[in-house]
N, C-alpha and C positions, 0 to 999 in steps of 0.2 A: 314639510320637510326643513329645520332651520340648515342657514346654507353658513358653514363654517366660516370664519374670515382668515386670513392668509400672509404668509409672515413677505412685505414686500422689498426687502434687502435681507443679503447674507448678513450683514450687518445684527440687526435686530434678529437677526436667527440665533447667532450664535453668542450674541448675547443672553437671549434668553434661554439659550441652551448651558451656559456658562453659569447663570444665577443659580437657577434650577437646576446644577449637577447632583446634588446632595439625592435627593429624593429621585432625578432618573435612575444613578448608578445605584441606590438600594432597590429600585423594583426590576432593573436589567438583571442585578444578581441572583432576586428573587423571581422571574419571569417564568420559569419551571412550576413554580404555583399554582392553584388555583386561580387564588384569592389573594386580594390586596386591599386590605379595608381604605375606606375616602378618610378615615379619622386619622390614620396613621401616616398619610399621604399630607394632612393637615399640617401633622407636627413638624414632618420633616421641610417641609416649606416656610416653618417660623412661625404658626399659627395664623397664617394669612390666607383666607379663603379667595381674596381676590386674586393672589397668585398664581392659585389653583384652577381658579375659572378662567384665566389667563389661557394656562395650557390647555383647558378642555377645550376652550373657543376656536384656537388656533390650527386644533386637532392633533395638537403632541399626544394629549392623550385623552383614551375615551373612557367614558363611565357607563358601568352596566349596575343596577340598584344600587349598592352602597358601596359599591368596588371598582376601583379603576386601575386600568390595564395600559401600557404603553401602544399607540395605534402602530399598526402592522407594518407600515412604510417608514417607520423611525425605527420596529424594532431592527427589522431586517436591513435599513441601513448600518446601525448600530453591530450586530452581525459580522456582515459582510466587512465592516472595517476593522472591527478585533478578531475577523477569521477566526468566530467560533460557532460561526452557523453549521447548523446539519441538513440541513435540505439541500441536494444535488440541485444547481437549476439545469435539465437537462432544454429546456424548453426554450430558455434567455441565451443561448448559444443557436439553437431553430432561428430563434428568434433576429440576432445579428446575423445572421446567415442570409435571410431571405431577406432584409434590409441589406444588404452588400449587394443580393440581385437588383436592387429595384433601385439606389444610385448608381451601380451600373451603366445601367439603362438608359437613367437618367441622362448621363456624362453623355451616353454616345449621341442620343438625340440631342441633346443643349448646342445651340450656334455659337450664344455670348460667350465672350472667353471669362470672365469676371464668375459667371457664374458655372463655367467647368469648371474652374480651378475650385471653387465651392464644393462641386458634387468630388473631384477628387480626393481632397484632403476628409472630405464625409469619412470616404470609403477606405482614406488609410488607417482613420481614427477606429471604424470598425473593424477592419486588421486583426489592426493589436488589440482590442477589446474582445474578441473573438478567442485570441490565441493565447489572452491573459486567464479568461472565464475558462478556458478549456482545461489550463492547467491549475487551475483554483476545483475545479469540479473532478480532477483525478485526485489532488488531495485529500477535496473530504470524503472522493469513495475511501480513500487508505482506511482514515481514522473512521468514517461507519462501518465498513467491514469489522475491522479490529473491537469498536466497541458493541457492535451486537455477536459477535462470538463470546466476547469476553464478559461483558456485562448483563446479556439479556438472559433470564434465567431459564424462563419459558424455550422448552426444545423446538417445539414445535413456532413458536413465534422468529425465535432463532433460524429457523430454516428459510420459515419465509422470506425475512431479511433477510438472507443472504443470495437467495433468489431476486428478490427484487433486486438488491445492490448486481449482481449479475447482468440481469437485463440492461438497467443502467448503463455499465459496462459499454456494453455492444453496442448501447444507442450512442454515447459520447464517439465511440470509435466509428461508425457510420457515419457522423457528423464531420469527422474528423477528415473521412474519405471526403463529403462531401464538397466542403471546403476548399482539399485541394483538388479535385477536379471540375472546381470553380476557376480556381487560379489557373490552374495548367488551360479552359477552353477557351478564356477572353482572352487570349492575344491582341484582339482590337484594341480592349483599354489598355492594357500594358502595354502596349507601342507609341499608342496616343498618350497616354500617361506615362511623358518620359522622363522620370524626376527618382532624383539617386534617393532621396527620402523614400518614398513607394518604394524602391526597388531594393534600401535596406529593410522598411516594413517586411515587405513580401522574407525576406530570406530568415529575420527573424519569427514569424510565426510558423513558417518551414520547420525551423529549429522545433521550436516549442513542442510541435503536432509531433516531430519525432518523440520528443523526449517523454510525450505526453501517451505514445504508443505503446513507448517500453512499460513504462509505468502498469500500463493499465494490461500487458499481457500478463505480469507476474500479479496484478492483482487476481486474476481470472485463474491462475495458479493458486493462488492462496486461498480463494473461497472452493475452489474444487475441492481442495486439503480439509480447509474448514466443515466441511459436509460431509465429506468422507466419515471425518471421527464424532462428526455430531450423530451420525447414522449408525458408528459404532458405538459412542456411548448409549443412545438410544436403545439399539438392542439388550448393550448388558444392562439394563436400567430396566428393562420388560422380562431378563432371565430371572433378577434377583427377585422383582414381585410374586413374578408365580411362587419360586422354589419359597419365600416367604410366607406367601399363602398356603402354598401346600404346608408347611411347615406347623401353621396355627392349625389348621385342619389335622394335623397328626398323622399326612396321606404319604409325606416326603419320602418314605421307606417302598411302600406300593406302587405310588404315583410317576415315581422315575428309578434311575438306573445310577440314582447316586452312589449308593453304600456299591454297588461293583466296581464303580469307577475307582470311587478312596480305594477298595480294596489294592486293585492293579498299580495302585500309583503308593513308589515308596522313594522320595527324593532325598531321605535322609542319608543313606547308602550311599550316594552320588556327593555327601557332602566333604569336603576336608575337616580332619582332626585340626580342633584347634587349640591352638596352644599359647599359652599366655606369656608373654617376653618379660622378663622381669629384668630390665637393664640398672645395672650398681653405676650408681655415682661415682666421678671423677674421685671426692676426695677420700671415698672408700680404697681406691682401688692403689691413690697415691701416699694413705697415711697407714694403712692395716696389712702388713706385711704376711698375716697369716690367712687373707682374703688371695693374696696372691697365690700363694703356696698350693691352695685349693683348688683355682681357678689353672695349674698347670698341671697338677695333678688328675682333675679330669681333662682335660683334652690329653694327657699321656692315654688313658684310660681309654680315650673314643678316638684315640690313632690321628688324633688331628697335628702338625707340622706348624711349629711355632717359627715362625721367619723375623728375622731381626728387621725392623725396616731404618732407615738411614735417610737421611735431608737428602731432598729433590736435590735437582742442579737449578741454577740459573734458567732464565727462559731466552731464548735465541731470539734473533734480529726477526727471523721467518715464523716464530709461532705469533710475535707480536702484529705480522702483516694481519690485516684484513683477511678473510678466505670467502668467497661467496660459491654456493651449490645452487647451479641452475635445474631447476627442473622441468623436465618435458612435457609439460601438460598444454593441453588446448581448451579457450573458453567457446562449450558450446555457443554458448547466450551472443558470442562477438561473433561467432561462424554464422548464426544463422540471421545475425541482422543486415552483416553485409550480403546473404545468400537473398533478403528480402529486398537488398537494390541493384540487384544483380538479375540478366534477361537468361542465365544459366540455365543447364537443369541441376538438380540434386548435384545428384553423383559425378557430372562433370565440373561441375563448380567444388567442392570437396579435393577432387583431385588434382586441381589448379590453385585451387585455396595457397596463398604464402604464409606456412607455418615460423616461418622464422626456425626451423627443426627439421631431422629427417624422421620419414615416417614413410611406413611400408603399406601395402597393400590391404592387409590386417585392420591394423590402425584406420584407413581411411573406413570400410567397411562396418565397423564399428562405431565411428563418428557417425555417419549415414541412416542407419539403425538407432540411435540415441535422435539425433534431430527428428526423424518420421515419429518416432513416439513422443515425442514433446512438444511437438508441434502437430501434431497428426491434423486437426481441425481446419491449419492455415495450409495443409500441403493441397494442392490440386492434380491428383492422378491421372495420368493419359495411360489410356488401353494398349501401351506402347510399352518395349521391352528391350534390353539392349546385353551388350556383353563385351567385358571389356577383362582380358586374363583368366577365361573359364568359369566369369565370375556373371550372372546373372541378374542385370537389376530391374526395378520397374522406372518409366521416366516422370520426373512428378517434379513441378516449379510452383512456384508461391502463388498465393491466389492474389 
């Protein structure tokens, strides 16, 4: 097997990519195509075979027969930097977490001050990388979910893609919990690494995890909606195909009760009578006295009362002041997120939550039922009940 040469400096790499940007741009735009001919590649490098061979020798391009394609590492790099990749790198985040555990272990066992500081910097970099990759995976997950539902024409593949994305969503959530647990359990490391930069990095990563977790909750809800819509459309499509088959076989009258169903339905009598309103032009009303006389006669025969319109009065100072009307509504998502960060059971939390408005017990009960229905999978229902003002409710905590 031939051993590929490699770039020795960043300057050499960037100059090569810059010189062949025309070819790489064209190949990247057509990366979804199966083939990119070698002859076309030679034309895009000015007909210079040596320049194309250099890209092949250095592993920027790979050759398969009479076709060439961008090597996977460079292709992944371009997609990552341009944020157009479709793959969700769940394993990449897990690899960061595993490496993070190793570096923390090395830090705790190292005695040399300089090497210890190196491990500490490596941990901080890995933490930032973990938070960044987690947020990026969530963004890619949202984009892939929308593309799968809106672009995939095959119902079976569409449903399977959404189910796979749902599994990846749960995997990302599990890794978030694992990394949070790691930061909470490694007290010895964070006490010894008393660094303000480390503290800020941990705070930023936790903020990224909270943002990603909330986005994943919305993605899970949207995936369920999409899958239900697919099931409904699939059932309707099967019924239409079956009716079409029976119609083609002249069996629709004997094989179905379609005629009886249609005979029982009479939707036309429920429709309001359609009136075609003819609006007279202002020029006609202003210039033609005969039209005005006809309209007054019609109004008199119809019993319509005419009313002289006078000029409206001037606006007062109070009319010109802004008037704000405040609606007494509660955001269930905001209440649920606050509940996740508390240690109360759900009903007690709802009773003690600061709503900035007056609410009665019926409003609390309605909100309690609404949150349980929306977040049933995230509720930990204890086998206990309590009573408040003759209302018996189950004890529910967040998982």
